[in-house]
Every structure is written in structure tokens, then in C-alpha cells.
C-alpha positions as CSV (number, residue, x, y, z in Angstrom):
1,M,54.3,-43.4,84.0
2,T,51.7,-42.6,86.5
3,L,47.9,-43.0,86.0
4,R,45.9,-40.5,88.0
5,P,42.1,-40.1,87.8
6,L,40.8,-36.6,87.4
7,H,37.1,-36.9,88.0
8,Y,34.5,-34.5,86.5
9,L,36.7,-31.7,85.4
10,K,35.5,-28.8,83.2
11,A,39.0,-27.6,82.3
12,I,42.5,-28.9,82.6
13,Q,45.7,-26.9,82.5
14,T,48.3,-28.9,80.5
15,R,52.1,-28.5,80.8
16,A,53.4,-28.2,77.3
17,T,57.2,-28.4,76.7
18,N,57.6,-24.7,76.1
19,A,55.7,-23.8,79.3
20,T,52.8,-22.4,77.2
21,K,49.5,-22.8,79.1
22,A,46.8,-24.6,77.1
23,Y,43.4,-25.4,78.3
24,H,40.9,-28.1,77.3
25,N,37.2,-27.6,78.0
26,F,35.5,-30.9,78.7
27,A,31.8,-30.3,79.4
28,G,30.7,-33.0,81.9
29,A,33.9,-35.1,81.4
30,Q,34.0,-38.2,83.5
31,D,36.6,-40.9,84.1
32,L,39.3,-38.7,82.9
33,F,43.0,-39.7,83.3
34,D,46.3,-37.8,83.2
35,F,49.3,-39.8,82.0
36,G,51.8,-37.2,83.2
37,S,54.2,-34.9,81.5
38,G,56.7,-35.7,78.7
39,P,57.2,-34.4,75.2
40,A,53.5,-33.8,75.3
41,D,50.8,-34.1,77.9
42,V,48.1,-36.6,77.1
43,Y,44.6,-36.6,78.6
44,Y,42.2,-39.5,78.2
45,W,38.6,-40.2,78.6
46,P,36.8,-43.3,77.2
47,G,37.0,-43.3,73.4
48,R,39.2,-40.2,73.0
49,F,42.7,-39.0,73.6
50,Q,43.6,-35.3,73.5
51,V,47.2,-34.1,73.3
52,A,48.7,-30.7,74.2
53,D,52.1,-30.2,72.6
54,R,53.7,-26.7,72.6
55,G,50.4,-25.1,73.1
56,K,48.7,-27.0,70.3
57,Q,46.0,-29.7,70.7
58,F,44.9,-32.6,68.4
59,A,42.5,-35.4,68.8
60,M,43.7,-39.0,68.5
61,K,41.7,-41.4,66.2
62,I,41.9,-45.1,66.8
63,S,40.4,-47.4,64.1
64,V,39.9,-51.0,63.1
65,F,39.8,-52.2,59.5
66,I,39.4,-55.9,59.2
67,G,37.9,-58.8,57.2
68,A,35.9,-61.6,58.6
69,S,33.7,-64.5,57.6
70,V,30.0,-64.0,57.7
71,D,30.0,-66.1,60.9
72,G,32.5,-63.7,62.5
73,F,35.9,-65.4,62.3
74,I,39.0,-63.5,61.2
75,A,41.2,-66.7,60.9
76,R,41.0,-70.4,61.2
77,L,42.0,-72.0,64.5
78,N,45.5,-72.6,63.2
79,G,45.8,-69.0,62.0
80,D,45.3,-69.7,58.3
81,L,43.6,-67.0,56.2
82,D,42.9,-69.1,53.2
83,F,39.2,-68.3,53.2
84,L,39.9,-64.6,52.7
85,P,40.2,-63.3,49.1
86,S,43.6,-63.6,47.6
87,G,45.5,-60.3,47.7
88,G,42.8,-58.7,49.8
89,G,40.2,-59.1,47.0
90,E,38.8,-56.3,44.9
91,P,39.5,-52.7,46.0
92,H,37.2,-51.8,48.9
93,G,38.8,-48.8,50.5
94,Y,41.8,-50.4,52.3
95,E,44.4,-48.4,50.4
96,E,42.6,-45.1,51.1
97,F,42.3,-46.1,54.8
98,M,46.0,-47.0,55.1
99,A,47.0,-43.7,53.6
100,S,45.3,-41.9,56.6
101,V,47.1,-44.1,59.2
102,D,50.2,-42.9,61.1
103,A,50.9,-46.1,63.0
104,L,49.7,-49.7,63.4
105,V,49.3,-51.6,66.6
106,I,49.3,-55.4,66.4
107,G,50.0,-58.4,68.6
108,R,52.7,-61.0,68.4
109,K,50.5,-63.6,66.7
110,T,49.5,-61.1,64.0
111,L,53.2,-60.4,63.4
112,E,53.9,-64.1,63.0
113,T,51.1,-64.4,60.5
114,V,52.1,-61.5,58.3
115,L,55.7,-62.7,58.3
116,T,54.4,-65.7,56.2
117,F,53.2,-63.3,53.5
118,P,55.3,-63.0,50.4
119,E,55.8,-59.3,51.1
120,W,55.6,-57.1,54.2
121,P,52.0,-55.8,54.0
122,Y,52.4,-52.5,55.8
123,G,54.9,-50.7,53.6
124,K,56.8,-48.0,55.5
125,K,54.1,-47.4,58.1
126,R,55.2,-47.5,61.7
127,V,54.2,-50.8,63.2
128,V,54.1,-51.4,67.0
129,V,54.1,-55.0,68.1
130,L,52.7,-55.6,71.6
131,S,54.5,-58.2,73.7
132,S,55.8,-58.5,77.2
133,R,58.7,-60.7,76.1
134,P,61.6,-60.0,73.7
135,L,60.8,-60.3,70.0
136,N,63.1,-61.0,67.0
137,F,62.4,-58.7,64.1
138,S,65.2,-60.0,61.9
139,A,62.7,-61.6,59.5
140,V,61.0,-58.2,58.8
141,R,62.1,-57.0,55.4
142,G,61.7,-53.3,54.7
143,G,59.3,-52.6,57.5
144,I,59.5,-50.1,60.4
145,V,58.8,-52.2,63.5
146,E,59.2,-51.7,67.2
147,Q,58.1,-53.4,70.3
148,M,56.0,-52.0,73.2
149,A,54.4,-53.4,76.3
150,G,51.7,-52.1,78.6
151,S,48.0,-51.6,78.8
152,P,46.1,-50.3,75.8
153,S,45.8,-46.8,77.4
154,E,49.6,-46.7,78.1
155,I,50.4,-47.7,74.5
156,V,48.1,-45.0,73.1
157,S,49.6,-42.5,75.4
158,K,53.1,-43.2,74.2
159,L,52.1,-43.0,70.6
160,A,50.1,-39.8,71.1
161,A,53.0,-38.2,72.8
162,S,55.2,-39.0,69.8
163,G,52.8,-37.2,67.5
164,V,50.7,-40.1,66.1
165,Q,47.2,-39.0,65.3
166,H,45.6,-42.0,63.7
167,I,46.2,-45.6,65.0
168,Y,45.2,-48.7,63.1
169,V,44.6,-51.6,65.6
170,D,44.7,-55.0,64.0
171,G,44.5,-58.6,65.3
172,G,41.8,-60.4,67.2
173,I,43.1,-60.2,70.8
174,T,44.5,-56.7,70.3
175,I,41.2,-55.4,69.0
176,Q,39.3,-57.0,71.8
177,R,41.7,-55.4,74.4
178,F,41.4,-52.0,72.9
179,L,37.6,-52.3,72.7
180,S,37.4,-53.4,76.3
181,A,39.5,-50.3,77.3
182,G,37.0,-48.0,75.5
183,L,39.6,-46.8,73.0
184,I,38.3,-47.8,69.6
185,Q,36.3,-45.0,67.8
186,R,35.8,-46.5,64.4
187,L,35.1,-50.0,63.2
188,I,35.3,-51.0,59.5
189,I,34.4,-54.6,59.0
190,T,34.3,-56.3,55.6
191,R,32.3,-59.5,55.6
192,V,33.6,-62.2,53.2
193,P,30.8,-64.4,51.8
194,V,31.8,-67.6,53.4
195,L,30.9,-69.6,56.6
196,I,33.9,-71.5,58.1
197,G,32.1,-72.9,61.2
198,E,35.0,-72.3,63.7
199,G,38.0,-70.2,64.0
200,I,39.5,-67.2,65.8
201,P,36.6,-64.8,66.5
202,L,36.7,-61.0,65.8
203,F,35.0,-60.2,69.1
204,G,35.1,-61.6,72.6
205,A,33.8,-61.0,76.1
206,L,33.3,-57.3,77.0
207,P,33.0,-55.6,80.4
208,R,30.0,-53.7,79.2
209,D,27.8,-53.1,76.1
210,I,29.4,-51.0,73.4
211,R,26.9,-49.0,71.5
212,L,27.6,-48.5,67.8
213,R,26.4,-45.9,65.3
214,H,26.0,-47.2,61.7
215,I,27.8,-44.9,59.3
216,A,27.7,-46.7,55.9
217,T,27.4,-50.1,54.2
218,Q,28.8,-50.9,50.8
219,H,28.6,-54.1,48.8
220,Y,30.9,-55.2,46.0
221,Q,30.6,-57.4,43.0
222,S,32.6,-60.2,44.5
223,G,30.2,-60.4,47.4
224,L,32.2,-58.4,50.0
225,V,30.1,-56.3,52.3
226,K,31.9,-53.5,54.1
227,T,30.2,-51.8,57.1
228,E,31.5,-48.8,59.0
229,Y,30.5,-48.1,62.6
230,E,31.3,-45.3,65.0
231,V,31.6,-46.2,68.6
232,A,28.9,-44.1,70.4
233,S,30.3,-41.9,73.1
């Protein structure tokens, strides 16, 4: 898969599989990349993917939905989640969010954590586990799991070309990598009313500031506070 910069283009002709010509108009597009041809052609610029497939176009959405302590940790240093509400706590929109998701992208450590749960938490959703070394999925019961390797943009390109329109990115390191790559569009963070002092942080170092636009905040009887942000383009 080649990565070729296409700087400051106003229109791009895509090569769809039926040779139909499709054009995307990008007013003032910068840092635009072409990931080559395949079942669909995928064009990227920070924060958005656009796919042309058989003359049709759709926009890729990439979201985060995660719980954290008030001091910003998503797990203890040993990976334990015992400070989070049992069973996810009271309903706070997770089921509705999951219903809109086509595929999840998680890291190896997140997989190891969810395999300790009594039940596979992702139902029949497609789950992509990122790892550069072979993984054993024999312990996964009832899930649809596959392995991929590559940069965040390469992973999203592959998923977009297969028809995925909404990706749920989960797990600390994976979220940080996708944020650094400029690929996350939506952040939904639920703060749990507890301070744990140390642990695995939700956020890490970034190559640049990432401006967020506040969409909504909701609070719940148990003390959960859910805030949704849109990554400013």
C-alpha cells in the first residue's frame, strides 16, 4: 500500500471498481493523502476519510467512548478496572452508541483485559486487534475478531475500503495513537466520581494541540458525568 501526498487539491478523480468517475471537491484541502486503488479508493486528510466505491461516496466517522476516573485514568497500573461501576453502571448511552458502530479497533492489552470478563463485551461487532506479532484468539467466545498491523491511517484505510463507516477506537495507547494521527472526530468521556491517584492515563503526549468543541454534558444519579466533544477541524 503506497502513501502519496496530494497537496492542496480542489478536486480528485477517484478510480472506482466499475470505472465510474467520481469527483470530490475539497475547498482548500491540505495534507491530503491517497492510499491507492483497491475495492474502493480512499482519500484522507486530517480528521476525515472519504471513500469512493462504485461511484458512491461516504464519510468515515471515528469515535471514542470511554470511562475514566476524575483524575484521568482508565485503568490501574496493573490493568484492573475495579474502580469503574460494575456492569458499566447505569445506562448512559453506551448501548445506543454501540448500535451505530460498524467495527471496533483495540490494542493487544485491551484484548487481554476484556478476555478476563465473564462474557465477550462486544457482541457480534467486528473487532480489529492491533498487533505486529501473532495473536491467539482461541479464548474469544462468540466474537468476530481479526488482527491487523500498521499505522492508524493504514488501518482506517483498510476498514474504509471494506465498507466500514463508523469505527469505535478503544484502549489507552490505541486512542493516543489515533489522536496523534489526527483521525479521531468524536470523544465521549464518562467521568466516574473517584480519584485513584495513579494508573493508565487516557491521554498522553501529542505532536500538537488538538482543539475540541464541546457538544453536550450529561450527569447521572450515580455521579457519572458524560461529556461529548467534537475534534475541531
